[in-house]
C-alpha positions, 0 to 999 in steps of 0.5 A: 201378591202382598199389600203393603202400606206406605209410611208417611212421606216427608213432604209430598203424599206418596199417593199423588206420585202415580207413574206417567202422571204429569206431575211426575213425568219429567222427573222420571224421564230424566231419572230414566235417562241418567240411570240409563247412562249409568246402567250401560257400562255396567250391563256390558261389564257384568257381562264380560266378568261373568264370561269364563276363561278359555274358549269353550264357552263364550258368553256374549256381552249382549247378555248384560244389555238384554238383562238390563232391558228386561230389568226396565221393561219387564221387571219395571212395570211388574214390580211394586217398587217405585224406586228400584231399578232391576238388571244384571247384577255383580253379586250374581257374577260368581254363580253365573261363572260356576253354573255356566261352566257346569251347564256346558253351554250358554244355551243350557245355562239360559234354560237354568236362568228361565227355570229359576225365574219360574221358582221365583214366581213360586216363591213369590206366590208362596209369600216368601217375600215376607222374610225381608221383614227379618233383615236387620236394619244394621245390615241393610244400612251396612250394605248401603255404605259398603256399596258406596265404599266399593264405588268408590274404590272401583270407579276411581281407577276408571276416572283416571282412564285405568280401564283394565278391569271391567265396569261392574266387576265388584269383587275384591279378588278380580278376574285378572288376579289383581285386588281391588287395593292393588288396582288403585296403585296400578293407576300410578303408572297406568292412566290416560291423560285425556280420560283423566281430564274428562273424569276429574272435570266430571267429578268437580261438575257433579260436586258443584252441581249439587252445591250451587242452587243456581245449578240444581234449579236447572231442567237438565240434570248434572249427569247428563251434562257430564256425559255430554261434556265427555263426548265433546271432549273426546271428540276435541281431543282427536285433533290433539297428540295421541297421548291425549286422544280417548281410544276405543278401550276407554269408551263404551263398547257395544258389540257392533257388527261392522261388516254387516249391511242388514242394519242395526235392527236386524244385527240386534235380532241376530245377536240374540241366543235362545235356551236349549229346551232339550236340556229340561231333564238335566239335573245340573240345569235344575241345581243351577236354577235352584241356586239362581232362584235362591241367590237372586231372590235373597239379593233382591229383597235385600236391595229392595229393603236397602233402596226403600231406606233411601226413598225420601217418601219412605214408601215400602215395596211389596216383597212378595210382588217384587219376587213374582216380578224378578221371576217373570223378568228372569223367564224373559231374560233367560228365554231371549239370551240374558243374564239373571236379573235382580234388583240393583242397589247401584241403580236404584240409588242413583235413580233416588239421588237423581230425583225420580219419583216412580217406576216410570224411571226404571221403565224409561231406562229400559226403553232407552237401552232397547232403543239406543242399543238397537238403533244408535249403538254407534252413538253410544260408543262415543261415551268416555267410561271416565265420565260415567265413572265420575257419576257413580264415584259421587254416588259412592261418596253419598252412600258411604257418608260420614254422617251415616257412620256416625249415626250407627256408632251412636246407636250402640255396639248392637247396631255398629258392630253388625253394621261395620262388620257388614261393610268390611265383609262386602268390600273384602269378598263379595255382595253376597258373601258379605251380606250372609256374614253380616247377617250371621254377625247380626244374628249372634248379637241378637242371640246374645242379647236374648240369652242375657236378657230374656227377661226384664227385672224391675224392683217395684214398690207397691202399696203391699211392699216391694215386688220383683217384677220379672217381665218375660220376653215375647219369645222364651226358648229353652236357650233362656233356661240359664238366665232364669235359673240364675235369677231364681237361685239368686232370690233371697228369702222374704222376696216376693216375685211377680212372674209376668207373661203379658208380652210373651207369645211363646213360651217353651214347655221346658221353661213353663215346667221350670216356673211351675217347679220354682213356684210350687216347691222351691219358692215355698221352701225358701220362703219366697212368695211368687205371683203369676200374671199373663199366661195364656190359657193354654198353658194352664197357669192362671193369674195368682197375685199374692199382693195388693196392687191397689188400696185395700181397707186392710192396707189403709188400717195398717198404714201411717201418714209417713208411709203414705207420704213416702209412697207418693214420693217414691211414686213421683221419683218413678214417674220422673225416672220413667219407671212406673209400676205396671198395673193391671188396670182391669183387675183394679177396676174389678177389685174396686167396683164394690168399694174404695179405700184411698189412702190419701187425698190430693187438692190440686189445680185444674191445669191439664199438665198435672194429672195427679195419678200419673205424676205420683204413679198411683193406680185406680182407687188409690187416691181422692182427687179434688181439682179447682183452679189455683188449688184454693180452698172453698166451701165445696172443696173443704167439704170434699176434704172433710169427707176424704178425712173424716168419713173415708179416713185418708192418711194424708192430705197433699195440697199440690201447686205447680209452676207457671200456674195460669190461674195464679198468673191471672190472679196476679194481673187482676190484683195489680189492677185492683179493680172489680174482677167480674167487671174486668173479665165478665166472669162473675164467679172468677173473683172467688179464686182471685180473692184466695190468691190475693190473701198471699200477695199485695196489689204493690208487689204485683205491679212491681213484678211487671217492670222486672225481667221475664225471668224474674217475673216467672220466679215471682209467679212461682214464689207466689205458687209456693206461698198459696200452698203454704197458706192453704196448708195452714188454713185447712185445719183452722177451717175444718175442726174435723181435720184438726182432730184427725191431725191432732190424733195422728190419723192424717197429715196435711202437707204442701208440694209444688209440681215443676211442669218442666221436669215432672218433679214434685218438690215436697215443701217439708223437704225443701228449705228454699222451694222458691229458690230451688224452682227458680234454679231448676227453671234456669 
């Protein structure tokens, strides 16, 4: 079976949540009890809904209970899911009805269920569960919301004692020829006062139990209190008028042979039905088996994915192991007279909602079903259906919460439309049909997105000019030919295109031929340059870059100081916008290994928040980076600048300060004290930085700033940062005759700028009339 890795939980380490461990046992017993109470009427209702009309074939109600028992005691231990609960599913009702009629007898159909389980085991070993990774999240969330809506619509009549439609019948069109909507209106004239009192009180109690902290802390779960209340009221109402007395038609109805004297255990075994093994060669049986295997597997995988999303510990269930477990479950269920088994989202959501921790809860629920159905069936038949409906109704409101709809709306139409279509389709048809419709719509949206955007086109400004960077998608099929052809047709003469296949796992041969033809024939004829990068070796299209994405000697020689300054400004703008140039760093390493030709030198602070190459969007070999606390000038930093200008020939020197500078803050504090820096701090060299900052601020200013508001103190620090940068820009040519000479000859420029650590933007002082004011406004 496939191994799975669980994501990090919100509060508890999933590795500590072991089935039957002392730390989880109580929560799982409580969860199993509540799921058992909810599953009981669902098992009976689904069996009743699956029974064909007429007297020729009679499907026993016990078949639903057996499937529930198997789902807990067989699938539960074998499954890798810690939250999913299996049993008979409403989504398979139509399949059971059809193939039960085709098979002609219950015994023949049970053989089909058994063989369907065998096929599911094969699917598990074939790792078909991996397909679950391709289910769109919008469809999974739509499934959850749809189940919530269905629970609300279907359980509301039962809350008021309208029990004509069996529990567990979730299709829009009901066997009694009514619809879900028309059934709601029938409640107006067909309700039971006693059942309605129990149902309404149960809903109120469950809501209060979730909202009142004192009640939530109690050991006994709210749903169990509701069931006990329902049983007590049911007995109490027997002493009242017949109108309020809750009759058998409004109670759980487990089949009991009232005339039997053998005891409930023997009666239970007498009700079991076994497959007709002689029909193994019947082609209809195999057709039914294949259908059951496919439909049950699909439903189980979807429900498994949905319940995993409800798990607060974010554990991921192994899909292939689940197919194996479901297959064994269907083999056992079919062998002993049960309906097909799948993972059931209603039970799983109740299980998670009540706080169960591990799969022991599912096992306990199966054990309780077996014990009570076998030994205490009369006790279960005293539970009003309305209190059980109240539990499911409240669960429905949790699943179909407005918060989920709002979240899907905020994620855009490509998520919301498949989500809402899935919800409507499941509610208006049935579970399987609705899911298939949702998957179809989601697939259409994915194809539409892929057809429209098989590429990402970005206009990048490289050192060697503007490049239209075309990034191919992960999968590029023949369906994308139209979009690429349109891109090539729109390309103007003089354009330089970089076709980048670095992220592509597959490119259709037709697309490759199209790219080759454009590069070798169409582009040269139209004056378009085409560079290639990232194509796999099997495509026989080697990297071919016709531009320099790093600083070269030729590029430096033809660049001017103004052009280099413009490059740095554009680079910072790309950084702020999150559109940094895509660089082949490996190529840059190789290309610059024998020499460097930086276009600029940057004197910046050592602050870790100011990575020069990143915030200016520069590559390897593009910048001389000189870093010193407070971006001050001293003997060594000036030597580095002189080397960059006079020896290497950079076209620009950028003095880059930054807001909230720690070196400036410390210097202001020390200047205000007018004390010996080494004596106060114990740092014998720190004075060199403080002295430089002190050249632009006097002690009285520093002392006055301490009495101002926090915001005004922050503004004062940024003002000193600006002064320090401006002072450094003025001092550099005065201190270095070599740099002054280069400036006079127009070979270089010295400019100042301040980097805003809160926004990522660089304010170039030549472009900013009042930099301190702008920085202050930005911070505010």
